[in-house]
BASE-853392 format. One record per atom (N, C-alpha, C): atom name; x, y, z. Coordinates in nm, 2 decimals. Example, Ala and Ser with C-alpha at 12.3 -4.5 7.8 and 13.67 -1.06 7.14 Angstrom:
! residues 2
SITE   atome        u        v        w
SITE       N     1.32    -0.57     0.78
SITE      CA     1.23    -0.45     0.78
SITE       C     1.32    -0.33     0.78
SITE       N     1.28    -0.22     0.71
SITE      CA     1.37    -0.11     0.71
SITE       C     1.29     0.00     0.79
! end
This chain:
! residues 233
SITE   atome        u        v        w
SITE       N    -1.93     0.51    -1.23
SITE      CA    -1.74     0.43    -1.20
SITE       C    -1.68     0.59    -1.20
SITE       N    -1.72     0.71    -1.24
SITE      CA    -1.61     0.81    -1.25
SITE       C    -1.55     0.89    -1.13
SITE       N    -1.68     0.84    -0.98
SITE      CA    -1.71     0.86    -0.90
SITE       C    -1.58     0.80    -0.83
SITE       N    -1.63     0.67    -0.80
SITE      CA    -1.61     0.60    -0.71
SITE       C    -1.42     0.53    -0.74
SITE       N    -1.37     0.52    -0.61
SITE      CA    -1.24     0.53    -0.60
SITE       C    -1.18     0.38    -0.52
SITE       N    -1.06     0.33    -0.54
SITE      CA    -1.02     0.23    -0.46
SITE       C    -0.93     0.27    -0.35
SITE       N    -0.96     0.43    -0.34
SITE      CA    -0.85     0.47    -0.27
SITE       C    -0.96     0.58    -0.16
SITE       N    -1.05     0.57    -0.14
SITE      CA    -1.15     0.70    -0.07
SITE       C    -1.13     0.76     0.06
SITE       N    -1.13     0.87     0.06
SITE      CA    -1.15     0.95     0.18
SITE       C    -1.24     0.95     0.19
SITE       N    -1.34     0.96     0.15
SITE      CA    -1.51     0.98     0.22
SITE       C    -1.61     0.81     0.17
SITE       N    -1.61     0.76     0.28
SITE      CA    -1.71     0.63     0.25
SITE       C    -1.90     0.71     0.29
SITE       N    -1.92     0.68     0.17
SITE      CA    -2.15     0.69     0.13
SITE       C    -2.15     0.58     0.24
SITE       N    -2.25     0.54     0.35
SITE      CA    -2.26     0.41     0.37
SITE       C    -2.44     0.42     0.40
SITE       N    -2.49     0.34     0.30
SITE      CA    -2.64     0.33     0.24
SITE       C    -2.68     0.19     0.33
SITE       N    -2.81     0.21     0.43
SITE      CA    -2.87     0.08     0.43
SITE       C    -2.97     0.08     0.37
SITE       N    -3.06    -0.03     0.32
SITE      CA    -3.19    -0.04     0.24
SITE       C    -3.23    -0.19     0.30
SITE       N    -3.37    -0.21     0.33
SITE      CA    -3.45    -0.25     0.34
SITE       C    -3.55    -0.27     0.26
SITE       N    -3.57    -0.34     0.18
SITE      CA    -3.65    -0.35     0.03
SITE       C    -3.74    -0.22    -0.01
SITE       N    -3.58    -0.18    -0.07
SITE      CA    -3.57    -0.04    -0.13
SITE       C    -3.55    -0.07    -0.27
SITE       N    -3.62    -0.14    -0.36
SITE      CA    -3.55    -0.23    -0.52
SITE       C    -3.58    -0.06    -0.56
SITE       N    -3.68     0.01    -0.59
SITE      CA    -3.69     0.12    -0.65
SITE       C    -3.63     0.24    -0.60
SITE       N    -3.65     0.31    -0.46
SITE      CA    -3.54     0.43    -0.38
SITE       C    -3.42     0.41    -0.42
SITE       N    -3.34     0.29    -0.38
SITE      CA    -3.25     0.36    -0.39
SITE       C    -3.17     0.33    -0.56
SITE       N    -3.26     0.33    -0.70
SITE      CA    -3.18     0.34    -0.77
SITE       C    -3.19     0.50    -0.78
SITE       N    -3.31     0.57    -0.73
SITE      CA    -3.27     0.72    -0.74
SITE       C    -3.19     0.78    -0.69
SITE       N    -3.20     0.72    -0.49
SITE      CA    -3.04     0.77    -0.43
SITE       C    -2.92     0.74    -0.49
SITE       N    -2.90     0.61    -0.58
SITE      CA    -2.77     0.63    -0.57
SITE       C    -2.73     0.72    -0.70
SITE       N    -2.83     0.72    -0.81
SITE      CA    -2.88     0.83    -0.89
SITE       C    -2.78     0.98    -0.86
SITE       N    -2.84     1.01    -0.77
SITE      CA    -2.82     1.18    -0.71
SITE       C    -2.67     1.19    -0.66
SITE       N    -2.64     1.08    -0.59
SITE      CA    -2.50     1.07    -0.56
SITE       C    -2.38     1.05    -0.63
SITE       N    -2.44     0.95    -0.75
SITE      CA    -2.39     0.96    -0.88
SITE       C    -2.36     1.16    -0.94
SITE       N    -2.47     1.21    -0.92
SITE      CA    -2.44     1.35    -0.98
SITE       C    -2.42     1.42    -0.90
SITE       N    -2.35     1.39    -0.77
SITE      CA    -2.25     1.51    -0.69
SITE       C    -2.13     1.54    -0.77
SITE       N    -2.09     1.70    -0.78
SITE      CA    -2.01     1.77    -0.81
SITE       C    -1.89     1.74    -0.75
SITE       N    -1.86     1.65    -0.66
SITE      CA    -1.76     1.67    -0.54
SITE       C    -1.61     1.57    -0.64
SITE       N    -1.53     1.64    -0.58
SITE      CA    -1.37     1.59    -0.68
SITE       C    -1.30     1.47    -0.56
SITE       N    -1.39     1.45    -0.42
SITE      CA    -1.33     1.42    -0.33
SITE       C    -1.38     1.28    -0.35
SITE       N    -1.22     1.22    -0.34
SITE      CA    -1.28     1.07    -0.35
SITE       C    -1.35     0.97    -0.31
SITE       N    -1.41     0.89    -0.35
SITE      CA    -1.53     0.80    -0.27
SITE       C    -1.57     0.72    -0.32
SITE       N    -1.63     0.61    -0.19
SITE      CA    -1.69     0.47    -0.23
SITE       C    -1.86     0.48    -0.16
SITE       N    -1.91     0.40    -0.25
SITE      CA    -2.06     0.38    -0.17
SITE       C    -2.07     0.26    -0.19
SITE       N    -2.13     0.26     0.03
SITE      CA    -2.13     0.08     0.01
SITE       C    -2.31     0.07     0.06
SITE       N    -2.39     0.00     0.04
SITE      CA    -2.52    -0.01     0.05
SITE       C    -2.49    -0.16     0.14
SITE       N    -2.56    -0.13     0.27
SITE      CA    -2.60    -0.28     0.32
SITE       C    -2.72    -0.35     0.33
SITE       N    -2.76    -0.45     0.25
SITE      CA    -2.87    -0.46     0.21
SITE       C    -2.92    -0.59     0.33
SITE       N    -3.03    -0.49     0.45
SITE      CA    -3.06    -0.53     0.56
SITE       C    -3.16    -0.62     0.57
SITE       N    -3.15    -0.75     0.52
SITE      CA    -3.26    -0.91     0.49
SITE       C    -3.37    -0.86     0.41
SITE       N    -3.35    -0.77     0.34
SITE      CA    -3.40    -0.71     0.21
SITE       C    -3.50    -0.92     0.14
SITE       N    -3.63    -0.85     0.13
SITE      CA    -3.68    -0.99     0.08
SITE       C    -3.78    -0.96    -0.04
SITE       N    -3.76    -0.79    -0.15
SITE      CA    -3.79    -0.81    -0.28
SITE       C    -3.69    -0.77    -0.37
SITE       N    -3.66    -0.74    -0.45
SITE      CA    -3.58    -0.72    -0.53
SITE       C    -3.45    -0.61    -0.53
SITE       N    -3.45    -0.56    -0.42
SITE      CA    -3.32    -0.46    -0.35
SITE       C    -3.18    -0.53    -0.40
SITE       N    -3.17    -0.63    -0.41
SITE      CA    -3.01    -0.72    -0.44
SITE       C    -2.99    -0.69    -0.57
SITE       N    -3.11    -0.77    -0.66
SITE      CA    -3.07    -0.76    -0.77
SITE       C    -3.09    -0.59    -0.83
SITE       N    -3.11    -0.46    -0.79
SITE      CA    -3.12    -0.39    -0.81
SITE       C    -2.97    -0.32    -0.81
SITE       N    -2.95    -0.35    -0.71
SITE      CA    -2.75    -0.33    -0.68
SITE       C    -2.67    -0.40    -0.75
SITE       N    -2.71    -0.52    -0.76
SITE      CA    -2.62    -0.63    -0.89
SITE       C    -2.60    -0.54    -0.98
SITE       N    -2.68    -0.46    -1.05
SITE      CA    -2.66    -0.44    -1.19
SITE       C    -2.61    -0.26    -1.17
SITE       N    -2.60    -0.23    -0.99
SITE      CA    -2.54    -0.09    -1.01
SITE       C    -2.39    -0.11    -0.95
SITE       N    -2.29    -0.02    -1.01
SITE      CA    -2.14    -0.01    -0.96
SITE       C    -2.13     0.04    -0.83
SITE       N    -2.16    -0.07    -0.73
SITE      CA    -2.16    -0.02    -0.56
SITE       C    -2.14    -0.11    -0.50
SITE       N    -2.05    -0.12    -0.42
SITE      CA    -2.05    -0.24    -0.30
SITE       C    -2.11    -0.24    -0.21
SITE       N    -2.22    -0.38    -0.28
SITE      CA    -2.34    -0.42    -0.14
SITE       C    -2.28    -0.56    -0.12
SITE       N    -2.30    -0.50     0.06
SITE      CA    -2.27    -0.64     0.17
SITE       C    -2.45    -0.59     0.23
SITE       N    -2.45    -0.77     0.28
SITE      CA    -2.57    -0.81     0.37
SITE       C    -2.56    -0.83     0.49
SITE       N    -2.66    -0.76     0.55
SITE      CA    -2.63    -0.75     0.71
SITE       C    -2.76    -0.88     0.75
SITE       N    -2.78    -0.99     0.78
SITE      CA    -2.87    -1.10     0.84
SITE       C    -2.95    -1.03     0.95
SITE       N    -2.86    -0.96     1.08
SITE      CA    -2.90    -0.89     1.16
SITE       C    -3.01    -0.82     1.16
SITE       N    -3.14    -0.79     1.17
SITE      CA    -3.23    -0.67     1.13
SITE       C    -3.22    -0.54     1.20
SITE       N    -3.19    -0.43     1.22
SITE      CA    -3.21    -0.31     1.24
SITE       C    -3.08    -0.25     1.20
SITE       N    -3.12    -0.08     1.20
SITE      CA    -3.05     0.02     1.16
SITE       C    -2.93     0.00     1.23
SITE       N    -2.89    -0.02     1.35
SITE      CA    -2.78    -0.05     1.39
SITE       C    -2.67    -0.11     1.39
SITE       N    -2.76    -0.29     1.38
SITE      CA    -2.64    -0.38     1.33
SITE       C    -2.64    -0.30     1.14
SITE       N    -2.69    -0.27     1.06
SITE      CA    -2.69    -0.29     0.92
SITE       C    -2.55    -0.16     0.91
SITE       N    -2.60    -0.07     0.99
SITE      CA    -2.52     0.12     0.93
SITE       C    -2.35     0.01     1.03
SITE       N    -2.31    -0.02     1.13
SITE      CA    -2.21    -0.10     1.22
SITE       C    -2.17    -0.19     1.09
SITE       N    -2.24    -0.29     1.01
SITE      CA    -2.17    -0.32     0.89
SITE       C    -2.07    -0.26     0.76
SITE       N    -2.17    -0.15     0.80
SITE      CA    -2.12    -0.05     0.69
SITE       C    -1.95     0.00     0.73
SITE       N    -2.01     0.05     0.85
SITE      CA    -1.85     0.12     0.89
SITE       C    -1.77     0.03     0.91
SITE       N    -1.78    -0.09     0.95
SITE      CA    -1.64    -0.19     0.91
SITE       C    -1.61    -0.23     0.79
SITE       N    -1.68    -0.24     0.68
SITE      CA    -1.64    -0.20     0.55
SITE       C    -1.55    -0.10     0.52
SITE       N    -1.62     0.03     0.50
SITE      CA    -1.58     0.12     0.51
SITE       C    -1.42     0.15     0.47
SITE       N    -1.34     0.20     0.41
SITE      CA    -1.22     0.27     0.39
SITE       C    -1.20     0.37     0.44
SITE       N    -1.26     0.45     0.44
SITE      CA    -1.26     0.60     0.40
SITE       C    -1.22     0.64     0.57
SITE       N    -1.18     0.78     0.56
SITE      CA    -1.13     0.86     0.68
SITE       C    -1.28     0.89     0.69
SITE       N    -1.33     0.93     0.68
SITE      CA    -1.49     1.00     0.65
SITE       C    -1.61     0.93     0.64
SITE       N    -1.69     0.93     0.74
SITE      CA    -1.84     0.85     0.70
SITE       C    -1.94     0.93     0.70
SITE       N    -2.01     0.95     0.58
SITE      CA    -2.16     1.00     0.53
SITE       C    -2.23     0.90     0.52
SITE       N    -2.33     0.94     0.64
SITE      CA    -2.47     0.80     0.63
SITE       C    -2.57     0.83     0.54
SITE       N    -2.66     0.78     0.47
SITE      CA    -2.72     0.85     0.39
SITE       C    -2.83     0.73     0.39
SITE       N    -2.93     0.75     0.35
SITE      CA    -3.08     0.67     0.34
SITE       C    -3.15     0.57     0.26
SITE       N    -3.17     0.52     0.18
SITE      CA    -3.24     0.45     0.07
SITE       C    -3.32     0.54    -0.04
SITE       N    -3.39     0.60     0.04
SITE      CA    -3.54     0.64    -0.01
SITE       C    -3.48     0.83     0.01
SITE       N    -3.38     0.83     0.02
SITE      CA    -3.32     1.02    -0.02
SITE       C    -3.29     1.03    -0.14
SITE       N    -3.30     1.17    -0.16
SITE      CA    -3.22     1.23    -0.32
SITE       C    -3.15     1.32    -0.20
SITE       N    -3.01     1.33    -0.24
SITE      CA    -2.92     1.42    -0.27
SITE       C    -2.87     1.57    -0.35
SITE       N    -2.86     1.63    -0.27
SITE      CA    -2.81     1.76    -0.34
SITE       C    -2.66     1.73    -0.46
SITE       N    -2.64     1.82    -0.54
SITE      CA    -2.48     1.79    -0.55
SITE       C    -2.43     1.81    -0.51
SITE       N    -2.38     1.93    -0.40
SITE      CA    -2.31     1.99    -0.31
SITE       C    -2.28     1.93    -0.19
SITE       N    -2.37     1.76    -0.18
SITE      CA    -2.39     1.72    -0.05
SITE       C    -2.27     1.69    -0.03
SITE       N    -2.23     1.60    -0.06
SITE      CA    -2.04     1.54     0.01
SITE       C    -1.98     1.65    -0.01
SITE       N    -1.92     1.76    -0.06
SITE      CA    -1.87     1.87    -0.05
SITE       C    -1.87     1.95     0.09
SITE       N    -1.99     2.00     0.08
SITE      CA    -2.05     2.07     0.22
SITE       C    -2.02     1.94     0.36
SITE       N    -2.10     1.86     0.34
SITE      CA    -2.11     1.76     0.50
SITE       C    -1.95     1.75     0.52
SITE       N    -1.83     1.71     0.40
SITE      CA    -1.70     1.68     0.45
SITE       C    -1.67     1.82     0.51
SITE       N    -1.67     1.91     0.41
SITE      CA    -1.61     2.03     0.47
SITE       C    -1.64     2.06     0.63
SITE       N    -1.77     2.04     0.64
SITE      CA    -1.75     2.08     0.82
SITE       C    -1.71     1.97     0.89
SITE       N    -1.75     1.81     0.83
SITE      CA    -1.66     1.74     0.93
SITE       C    -1.51     1.77     0.93
SITE       N    -1.44     1.84     0.87
SITE      CA    -1.32     1.86     0.86
SITE       C    -1.29     1.93     0.93
SITE       N    -1.37     2.00     1.00
SITE      CA    -1.33     2.15     1.09
SITE       C    -1.29     2.10     1.21
SITE       N    -1.20     2.15     1.20
SITE      CA    -1.06     2.13     1.38
SITE       C    -1.19     2.08     1.52
SITE       N    -1.17     2.00     1.55
SITE      CA    -1.22     1.93     1.66
SITE       C    -1.35     1.91     1.65
SITE       N    -1.39     1.88     1.57
SITE      CA    -1.54     1.84     1.51
SITE       C    -1.55     1.68     1.49
SITE       N    -1.59     1.64     1.56
SITE      CA    -1.61     1.46     1.53
SITE       C    -1.75     1.41     1.46
SITE       N    -1.90     1.49     1.41
SITE      CA    -1.95     1.43     1.40
SITE       C    -2.05     1.59     1.35
SITE       N    -2.12     1.54     1.22
SITE      CA    -2.20     1.67     1.16
SITE       C    -2.35     1.64     1.09
SITE       N    -2.43     1.66     1.14
SITE      CA    -2.57     1.66     1.06
SITE       C    -2.60     1.77     0.95
SITE       N    -2.70     1.76     0.83
SITE      CA    -2.71     1.79     0.77
SITE       C    -2.89     1.82     0.84
SITE       N    -2.98     1.94     0.72
SITE      CA    -3.10     1.98     0.72
SITE       C    -3.13     1.87     0.60
SITE       N    -3.29     1.87     0.62
SITE      CA    -3.37     1.78     0.49
SITE       C    -3.54     1.88     0.49
SITE       N    -3.54     1.82     0.39
SITE      CA    -3.69     1.88     0.36
SITE       C    -3.76     1.74     0.30
SITE       N    -3.88     1.77     0.29
SITE      CA    -4.02     1.66     0.26
SITE       C    -4.05     1.66     0.07
SITE       N    -4.06     1.55     0.02
SITE      CA    -4.09     1.50    -0.10
SITE       C    -4.26     1.54    -0.10
SITE       N    -4.31     1.62    -0.17
SITE      CA    -4.49     1.64    -0.17
SITE       C    -4.55     1.52    -0.20
SITE       N    -4.64     1.41    -0.14
SITE      CA    -4.70     1.29    -0.16
SITE       C    -4.87     1.32    -0.14
SITE       N    -4.95     1.29    -0.20
SITE      CA    -5.07     1.29    -0.16
SITE       C    -5.10     1.32    -0.03
SITE       N    -5.15     1.47     0.02
SITE      CA    -5.20     1.47     0.13
SITE       C    -5.10     1.55     0.24
SITE       N    -5.03     1.56     0.12
SITE      CA    -4.86     1.68     0.20
SITE       C    -4.83     1.70     0.09
SITE       N    -4.92     1.86     0.09
SITE      CA    -4.84     1.96    -0.05
SITE       C    -4.74     2.02     0.04
SITE       N    -4.70     2.06    -0.11
SITE      CA    -4.55     2.18    -0.07
SITE       C    -4.56     2.25     0.03
SITE       N    -4.65     2.33     0.00
SITE      CA    -4.67     2.47     0.04
SITE       C    -4.68     2.48     0.21
SITE       N    -4.76     2.33     0.27
SITE      CA    -4.78     2.34     0.37
SITE       C    -4.62     2.27     0.44
SITE       N    -4.60     2.18     0.38
SITE      CA    -4.44     2.13     0.43
SITE       C    -4.37     2.21     0.45
SITE       N    -4.36     2.30     0.37
SITE      CA    -4.28     2.41     0.37
SITE       C    -4.32     2.46     0.49
SITE       N    -4.39     2.52     0.58
SITE      CA    -4.36     2.57     0.71
SITE       C    -4.39     2.50     0.83
SITE       N    -4.41     2.38     0.76
SITE      CA    -4.38     2.26     0.87
SITE       C    -4.20     2.24     0.92
SITE       N    -4.15     2.25     0.80
SITE      CA    -3.97     2.25     0.78
SITE       C    -3.92     2.35     0.86
SITE       N    -3.98     2.52     0.83
SITE      CA    -3.94     2.62     0.89
SITE       C    -3.94     2.58     1.06
SITE       N    -4.05     2.51     1.08
SITE      CA    -4.07     2.52     1.25
SITE       C    -3.97     2.41     1.28
SITE       N    -3.95     2.29     1.21
SITE      CA    -3.87     2.18     1.23
SITE       C    -3.70     2.25     1.28
SITE       N    -3.65     2.33     1.13
SITE      CA    -3.54     2.36     1.14
SITE       C    -3.54     2.50     1.29
SITE       N    -3.57     2.56     1.38
SITE      CA    -3.59     2.62     1.43
SITE       C    -3.59     2.55     1.58
SITE       N    -3.64     2.43     1.59
SITE      CA    -3.64     2.39     1.68
SITE       C    -3.51     2.32     1.68
SITE       N    -3.45     2.29     1.56
SITE      CA    -3.33     2.20     1.57
SITE       C    -3.24     2.30     1.64
SITE       N    -3.23     2.43     1.61
SITE      CA    -3.14     2.53     1.62
SITE       C    -3.13     2.55     1.76
SITE       N    -3.25     2.51     1.84
SITE      CA    -3.21     2.57     1.95
SITE       C    -3.21     2.42     2.06
SITE       N    -3.27     2.29     1.97
SITE      CA    -3.14     2.16     2.03
SITE       C    -3.06     2.16     2.03
SITE       N    -2.99     2.24     1.93
SITE      CA    -2.85     2.20     1.92
SITE       C    -2.77     2.25     2.01
SITE       N    -2.79     2.37     2.11
SITE      CA    -2.72     2.40     2.19
SITE       C    -2.65     2.29     2.32
SITE       N    -2.72     2.21     2.36
SITE      CA    -2.73     2.08     2.46
SITE       C    -2.72     2.00     2.40
SITE       N    -2.84     1.94     2.32
SITE      CA    -2.88     1.83     2.27
SITE       C    -2.87     1.84     2.15
SITE       N    -2.75     1.82     2.08
SITE      CA    -2.73     1.85     1.97
SITE       C    -2.75     1.70     1.86
SITE       N    -2.71     1.58     1.95
SITE      CA    -2.77     1.44     1.92
SITE       C    -2.89     1.41     1.85
SITE       N    -3.00     1.54     1.90
SITE      CA    -3.14     1.46     1.88
SITE       C    -3.20     1.55     1.78
SITE       N    -3.08     1.63     1.67
SITE      CA    -3.09     1.64     1.55
SITE       C    -3.03     1.56     1.44
SITE       N    -2.94     1.43     1.51
SITE      CA    -2.86     1.32     1.41
SITE       C    -2.90     1.25     1.39
SITE       N    -3.01     1.26     1.21
SITE      CA    -3.06     1.13     1.16
SITE       C    -2.95     1.09     1.05
SITE       N    -3.00     0.91     1.05
SITE      CA    -2.89     0.88     0.92
SITE       C    -2.89     0.93     0.85
SITE       N    -3.04     1.00     0.80
SITE      CA    -3.02     1.04     0.62
SITE       C    -2.93     1.11     0.57
SITE       N    -2.88     1.21     0.68
SITE      CA    -2.78     1.33     0.64
SITE       C    -2.68     1.32     0.77
SITE       N    -2.59     1.25     0.77
SITE      CA    -2.47     1.25     0.91
SITE       C    -2.37     1.24     0.86
SITE       N    -2.29     1.29     0.91
SITE      CA    -2.14     1.22     0.90
SITE       C    -2.05     1.23     1.07
SITE       N    -1.93     1.12     1.00
SITE      CA    -1.86     1.14     1.19
SITE       C    -1.70     1.10     1.12
SITE       N    -1.61     1.09     1.20
SITE      CA    -1.46     1.03     1.15
SITE       C    -1.47     0.88     1.19
SITE       N    -1.46     0.78     1.12
SITE      CA    -1.46     0.66     1.10
SITE       C    -1.37     0.61     1.22
SITE       N    -1.24     0.64     1.30
SITE      CA    -1.18     0.65     1.37
SITE       C    -1.24     0.64     1.55
SITE       N    -1.34     0.73     1.51
SITE      CA    -1.39     0.74     1.65
SITE       C    -1.50     0.64     1.67
SITE       N    -1.61     0.66     1.56
SITE      CA    -1.70     0.52     1.49
SITE       C    -1.68     0.43     1.56
SITE       N    -1.56     0.35     1.51
SITE      CA    -1.52     0.25     1.56
SITE       C    -1.51     0.20     1.68
SITE       N    -1.47     0.31     1.77
SITE      CA    -1.44     0.34     1.91
SITE       C    -1.62     0.32     1.99
SITE       N    -1.66     0.37     1.92
SITE      CA    -1.79     0.38     2.01
SITE       C    -1.92     0.23     1.95
SITE       N    -1.96     0.24     1.82
SITE      CA    -2.04     0.15     1.73
SITE       C    -2.17     0.23     1.77
SITE       N    -2.24     0.12     1.69
SITE      CA    -2.39     0.11     1.71
SITE       C    -2.44     0.03     1.84
SITE       N    -2.57     0.05     1.82
SITE      CA    -2.65    -0.02     1.88
SITE       C    -2.69    -0.21     1.81
SITE       N    -2.66    -0.30     1.87
SITE      CA    -2.71    -0.45     1.80
SITE       C    -2.78    -0.50     1.79
SITE       N    -2.92    -0.38     1.79
SITE      CA    -3.03    -0.40     1.82
SITE       C    -3.13    -0.35     1.73
SITE       N    -3.22    -0.42     1.71
SITE      CA    -3.33    -0.30     1.62
SITE       C    -3.41    -0.19     1.70
SITE       N    -3.36    -0.07     1.73
SITE      CA    -3.44     0.05     1.81
SITE       C    -3.40     0.16     1.73
SITE       N    -3.52     0.26     1.70
SITE      CA    -3.49     0.34     1.67
SITE       C    -3.42     0.47     1.72
SITE       N    -3.31     0.54     1.68
SITE      CA    -3.28     0.66     1.71
SITE       C    -3.13     0.62     1.74
SITE       N    -3.07     0.51     1.68
SITE      CA    -2.92     0.44     1.68
SITE       C    -2.86     0.53     1.60
SITE       N    -2.89     0.62     1.55
SITE      CA    -2.79     0.73     1.47
SITE       C    -2.78     0.85     1.60
SITE       N    -2.85     0.89     1.70
SITE      CA    -2.87     0.99     1.72
SITE       C    -2.75     0.93     1.86
SITE       N    -2.82     0.80     1.88
SITE      CA    -2.69     0.73     2.00
SITE       C    -2.53     0.69     1.99
SITE       N    -2.51     0.70     1.83
SITE      CA    -2.38     0.73     1.79
SITE       C    -2.32     0.84     1.80
SITE       N    -2.41     0.97     1.79
SITE      CA    -2.35     1.11     1.77
SITE       C    -2.37     1.11     1.92
SITE       N    -2.45     1.11     2.03
SITE      CA    -2.42     1.13     2.13
SITE       C    -2.31     1.04     2.24
SITE       N    -2.24     0.92     2.15
SITE      CA    -2.11     0.87     2.26
SITE       C    -2.01     0.92     2.17
SITE       N    -2.03     0.99     2.03
SITE      CA    -1.89     1.02     1.95
SITE       C    -1.86     1.19     2.05
SITE       N    -1.93     1.25     2.12
SITE      CA    -1.93     1.34     2.20
SITE       C    -1.79     1.35     2.24
SITE       N    -1.78     1.24     2.36
SITE      CA    -1.66     1.26     2.39
SITE       C    -1.55     1.28     2.36
SITE       N    -1.52     1.28     2.24
SITE      CA    -1.42     1.30     2.14
SITE       C    -1.42     1.45     2.04
SITE       N    -1.54     1.48     2.03
SITE      CA    -1.48     1.63     1.98
SITE       C    -1.64     1.67     1.99
SITE       N    -1.62     1.77     1.90
SITE      CA    -1.80     1.89     1.87
SITE       C    -1.88     1.86     1.78
SITE       N    -2.00     1.88     1.76
SITE      CA    -2.11     1.80     1.70
SITE       C    -2.18     1.96     1.61
SITE       N    -2.14     1.94     1.48
SITE      CA    -2.13     2.09     1.38
SITE       C    -2.31     2.07     1.31
SITE       N    -2.37     2.19     1.30
SITE      CA    -2.47     2.15     1.26
SITE       C    -2.44     2.18     1.10
SITE       N    -2.48     2.13     0.98
SITE      CA    -2.45     2.18     0.80
SITE       C    -2.59     2.27     0.80
SITE       N    -2.61     2.42     0.80
SITE      CA    -2.73     2.45     0.80
SITE       C    -2.73     2.50     0.61
SITE       N    -2.60     2.51     0.56
SITE      CA    -2.61     2.55     0.40
SITE       C    -2.75     2.47     0.34
SITE       N    -2.78     2.53     0.29
SITE      CA    -2.90     2.51     0.20
SITE       C    -2.83     2.35     0.06
SITE       N    -2.73     2.46     0.01
SITE      CA    -2.69     2.35    -0.08
SITE       C    -2.67     2.16    -0.03
SITE       N    -2.68     2.15     0.11
SITE      CA    -2.66     1.99     0.15
SITE       C    -2.77     1.95     0.23
SITE       N    -2.89     2.04     0.18
SITE      CA    -3.06     2.01     0.23
SITE       C    -3.12     1.85     0.16
SITE       N    -3.15     1.79     0.28
SITE      CA    -3.14     1.63     0.16
SITE       C    -3.29     1.63     0.17
SITE       N    -3.30     1.52     0.03
SITE      CA    -3.49     1.56    -0.01
SITE       C    -3.52     1.39     0.09
SITE       N    -3.66     1.38     0.16
SITE      CA    -3.68     1.28     0.16
SITE       C    -3.84     1.25     0.17
SITE       N    -3.89     1.13     0.15
SITE      CA    -4.04     1.07     0.13
SITE       C    -4.09     1.10     0.26
SITE       N    -4.21     1.18     0.29
SITE      CA    -4.29     1.22     0.44
SITE       C    -4.31     1.08     0.51
SITE       N    -4.25     0.97     0.47
SITE      CA    -4.31     0.82     0.55
SITE       C    -4.34     0.85     0.72
SITE       N    -4.24     0.90     0.82
SITE      CA    -4.24     0.95     0.90
SITE       C    -4.38     1.05     0.94
SITE       N    -4.43     1.15     0.86
SITE      CA    -4.56     1.15     0.92
SITE       C    -4.68     1.10     0.87
SITE       N    -4.65     1.03     0.73
SITE      CA    -4.77     0.96     0.71
SITE       C    -4.80     0.83     0.85
SITE       N    -4.70     0.82     0.93
SITE      CA    -4.75     0.72     0.99
SITE       C    -4.84     0.79     1.13
SITE       N    -4.86     0.87     1.14
SITE      CA    -4.94     1.01     1.20
SITE       C    -5.01     1.03     1.16
SITE       N    -5.08     1.00     1.01
SITE      CA    -5.19     0.99     0.99
SITE       C    -5.18     1.15     0.93
SITE       N    -5.24     1.26     0.94
SITE      CA    -5.24     1.40     0.85
SITE       C    -5.12     1.45     0.92
SITE       N    -5.09     1.57     0.82
SITE      CA    -5.00     1.70     0.86
SITE       C    -5.02     1.76     1.01
SITE       N    -5.18     1.78     1.07
SITE      CA    -5.17     1.84     1.17
SITE       C    -5.17     1.72     1.26
SITE       N    -5.20     1.59     1.27
SITE      CA    -5.16     1.53     1.37
SITE       C    -5.03     1.51     1.39
SITE       N    -4.96     1.50     1.26
SITE      CA    -4.76     1.47     1.25
SITE       C    -4.70     1.61     1.36
SITE       N    -4.76     1.74     1.36
SITE      CA    -4.74     1.86     1.42
SITE       C    -4.78     1.82     1.54
SITE       N    -4.90     1.81     1.56
SITE      CA    -4.91     1.81     1.71
SITE       C    -4.87     1.71     1.81
SITE       N    -4.84     1.58     1.80
SITE      CA    -4.72     1.47     1.83
SITE       C    -4.59     1.54     1.88
SITE       N    -4.54     1.63     1.77
SITE      CA    -4.39     1.65     1.77
SITE       C    -4.40     1.78     1.85
SITE       N    -4.50     1.87     1.84
SITE      CA    -4.50     1.98     1.91
SITE       C    -4.53     1.97     2.08
SITE       N    -4.57     1.83     2.12
SITE      CA    -4.63     1.79     2.26
SITE       C    -4.48     1.70     2.29
SITE       N    -4.44     1.70     2.19
SITE      CA    -4.33     1.58     2.23
SITE       C    -4.22     1.66     2.24
SITE       N    -4.17     1.79     2.22
SITE      CA    -4.08     1.88     2.23
SITE       C    -4.13     1.95     2.38
SITE       N    -4.28     1.99     2.37
SITE      CA    -4.29     2.08     2.52
SITE       C    -4.26     1.97     2.66
SITE       N    -4.25     1.84     2.59
SITE      CA    -4.18     1.79     2.76
SITE       C    -4.09     1.75     2.71
SITE       N    -3.97     1.79     2.64
SITE      CA    -3.85     1.77     2.64
SITE       C    -3.77     1.90     2.75
SITE       N    -3.88     2.06     2.66
SITE      CA    -3.80     2.17     2.70
SITE       C    -3.87     2.12     2.89
! end
């Protein structure tokens, strides 16, 4: 309640699909941010069939329902409902450090910048120990630095990304279910300004390794990603 403003400068937009437990931790971490910037938090319930909405009803954040399934449609509805000059995108299964809002907004306010993205680390789960994830993340960050020179949009992920709302409304999201809607938006925004990478460790977001788990073990996930990057090169 102390963080939320009726006249926000920054709108934090979160999409949620069946995140009745995770969304509570995400909102708690955002409420713990040290920012003095007027903010609002908007959670888009994207057709959840668990108790996500019941959880949201007990939290003092704005929630809206998007019946069109997909990350793009959900983020588009959040963009349209936002009041802030700046949009920060967040995911419902992430933890956000205390300086995340300030670091992301400061980068977004840099003259000529239209879009920013941050770095992220993985929370350890069975089969994915932190020491292995640490080295994986070092390689991931190195590749991201190389990609940023000519293809920064490939580094833009909805778990930690921001843009100027005025330009976001001009380009909009793809309105069907497809992965990469965040990078597509970033690419379209590049006609209006530059994309900035937020390297500060104070803005590093923590997320579950769901994307790695889908590929099997960490070795299989690494092999798949290295092969993909070699093809891109």
